[in-house]
C-alpha positions in Angstrom: -18.4 -0.8 -0.2 -16.2 1.7 1.1 -14.4 1.4 4.2 -12.6 4.1 5.6 -11.4 7.4 4.5 -8.9 8.5 1.9 -6.3 10.6 1.1 -4.2 12.0 -1.7 -1.8 9.3 -3.0 -3.5 6.2 -1.4 -3.0 3.3 -2.2 -6.5 2.0 -2.9 -7.4 -1.9 -3.2 -11.0 -2.8 -4.3 -11.7 -6.6 -3.3 -13.0 -8.9 -5.7 -13.4 -11.9 -4.4 -10.6 -14.2 -6.0 -8.3 -11.1 -6.8 -8.0 -7.2 -5.4 -8.1 -4.4 -7.7 -5.5 -1.7 -7.2 -5.5 2.0 -7.9 -4.1 5.2 -6.9 -6.3 7.9 -4.6 -6.0 11.4 -6.4 -8.5 13.2 -4.8 -12.0 14.4 -5.8 -13.2 10.8 -5.7 -11.0 9.6 -8.3 -8.1 7.1 -8.9 -5.9 6.6 -11.5 -5.2 2.8 -12.1 -4.5 0.3 -14.8 -7.1 -1.5 -17.6 -6.5 -3.3 -20.8 -6.3 -0.9 -23.9 -9.2 0.1 -25.7 -11.7 -1.5 -22.6 -14.0 0.4 -20.2 -12.6 -3.1 -17.8 -10.4 -3.2 -15.4 -7.3 -6.5 -15.9 -8.5 -9.4 -14.2 -5.8 -11.3 -12.9 -7.6 -14.7 -13.0 -8.3 -13.5 -16.9 -4.5 -12.9 -17.1 -3.0 -15.4 -15.5 -1.9 -17.5 -18.6 -1.8 -15.0 -21.2 1.8 -13.7 -20.6 2.4 -9.6 -21.0 -1.1 -7.7 -21.8 -0.6 -3.9 -23.0 -2.2 -2.3 -20.4 -3.5 1.5 -20.6 -3.5 4.0 -17.8 -6.9 5.3 -16.9 -8.1 8.2 -14.2 -11.7 7.2 -13.1 -14.1 7.6 -10.5 -13.6 5.6 -7.6 -17.1 4.6 -6.8 -17.7 3.7 -10.2 -14.4 1.4 -10.3 -15.6 -0.1 -6.7 -18.8 -1.3 -7.8 -20.5 -3.7 -4.8 -17.2 -4.1 -3.7 -15.3 -3.5 -0.6 -12.7 -1.2 -0.7 -10.3 0.8 1.3 -6.7 3.1 1.6 -3.7 0.1 2.4 -1.0 1.6 2.7 0.7 -1.8 3.6 4.3 -1.0 2.6 4.7 2.3 4.8 6.7 0.7 7.2 8.6 -0.6 4.7 9.4 2.3 2.6 9.1 6.1 2.6 5.8 6.9 0.2 6.8 10.5 -1.5 4.5 13.0 -0.6 1.1 13.4 -1.9 0.8 16.2 -4.5 4.3 14.1 -5.7 1.9 10.5 -5.6 -1.3 12.4 -7.0 1.6 14.2 -10.0 3.3 10.8 -11.1 0.1 8.8 -11.3 -1.2 11.6 -13.1 1.6 11.5 -15.1 1.3 8.5 -17.1 -2.3 9.3 -17.9 -0.5 11.4 -20.7 0.6 8.1 -22.9 4.3 8.3 -22.4 4.9 5.3 -20.9 3.3 1.9 -21.9 2.9 -0.3 -19.2 2.7 -4.1 -20.0 0.8 -6.0 -18.1 2.3 -9.2 -16.5 0.4 -10.8 -13.3 3.8 -11.0 -10.9 5.8 -8.3 -10.9 3.5 -5.6 -14.0 -0.2 -5.7 -12.1 -2.5 -2.9 -10.8 -0.8 -3.5 -7.3 2.8 -2.8 -8.7 1.5 0.4 -10.4 0.1 1.9 -7.5 3.3 1.2 -5.6 5.3 2.2 -8.1 3.3 6.0 -7.7 3.8 5.8 -4.0 7.6 4.9 -3.1 9.1 4.0 -6.4 10.0 1.0 -6.4 9.6 -2.0 -7.9 8.2 -4.4 -5.2 6.2 -7.9 -5.9 3.0 -7.2 -4.4 1.1 -9.2 -1.7 -1.5 -10.8 -4.0 1.6 -11.8 -6.6 3.5 -12.7 -3.7 0.5 -15.0 -2.0 0.1 -16.6 -5.7 3.2 -17.5 -6.2 3.6 -19.3 -3.0 0.3 -21.0 -3.7 1.3 -22.3 -6.0 5.1 -23.1 -5.4 3.1 -25.1 -2.6 0.6 -26.5 -5.1 3.9 -27.9 -7.2 5.3 -29.3 -3.7 2.0 -31.5 -2.6 1.8 -32.5 -6.8 5.6 -33.5 -6.8 5.0 -35.0 -3.2 1.3 -37.1 -4.8 3.7 -38.6 -8.1 6.6 -39.1 -5.9 4.2 -41.4 -3.6 2.3 -42.7 -6.5 5.4 -43.7 -8.6 6.8 -45.4 -4.7 3.3 -47.1 -4.3 3.7 -48.2 -8.5 7.3 -49.6 -7.7 6.2 -51.3 -4.2 3.3 -53.2 -6.6 5.4 -54.1 -9.0 7.9 -55.8 -6.7 4.8 -57.7 -4.7 3.9 -58.9 -8.4 7.2 -60.1 -9.1 7.6 -61.7 -5.9 4.0 -63.5 -6.8 5.6 -64.6 -10.0 8.6 -66.4 -7.9 6.5 -68.5 -5.8 4.5 -70.0 -8.2 7.5 -70.9 -10.3 9.0 -72.5 -7.1 5.5 -74.5 -6.1 5.7 -75.9 -9.8 8.2 -78.0 -9.3 
C-alpha cells in the first residue's frame, strides 16, 4: 500500500514486518536497490543476519513489484542532519551502480539496503535506523542475559552457602 507521492531521489522504505527494505526512487515508477546476486529477491536482513558479508547486486525494478503487499513511502529522515544532493545527481549516482563498476558486500550493520539509499542521497557512510535499532536491541538483550547470569550465579552461591551452613549445624549437633 503506497503512502504519499515520490520525487526523484527519495529514499523509499518498504515495511516488511520484521525488517524493512530500502531503495532510491529514480522516477517513472522505478527504484534502484540492492538484492542478492543472480536472483530476483531482495536482501532479507533476517536471513542474512548470521551469514557475514554476502555479495549484492544493484537492481532497477518497478516500485510496485518490489512493494508487493507491503506499505511503502518516501522516508528521507536524514534531511535535517545531512544535505541531500540534487535530485538528478541522486538518480544518476544510483543508476551508475547498475553498470557493475562497484561491488556491494552486504553486511547487516553497515552495508545494507538502507545504507545504499543513504549513500545515494547524501554520500555519507551512516548506520541506518534499522541497523542502529538492531544493535541497541541486541545490546539490551546481551545486557539482560548478563544480568540474568549474574543473578543466577548469585543465587547459586547463596544456595551453596546455605547448604554449607546446614552441614556445619548438623556436624555441631552430633557432638
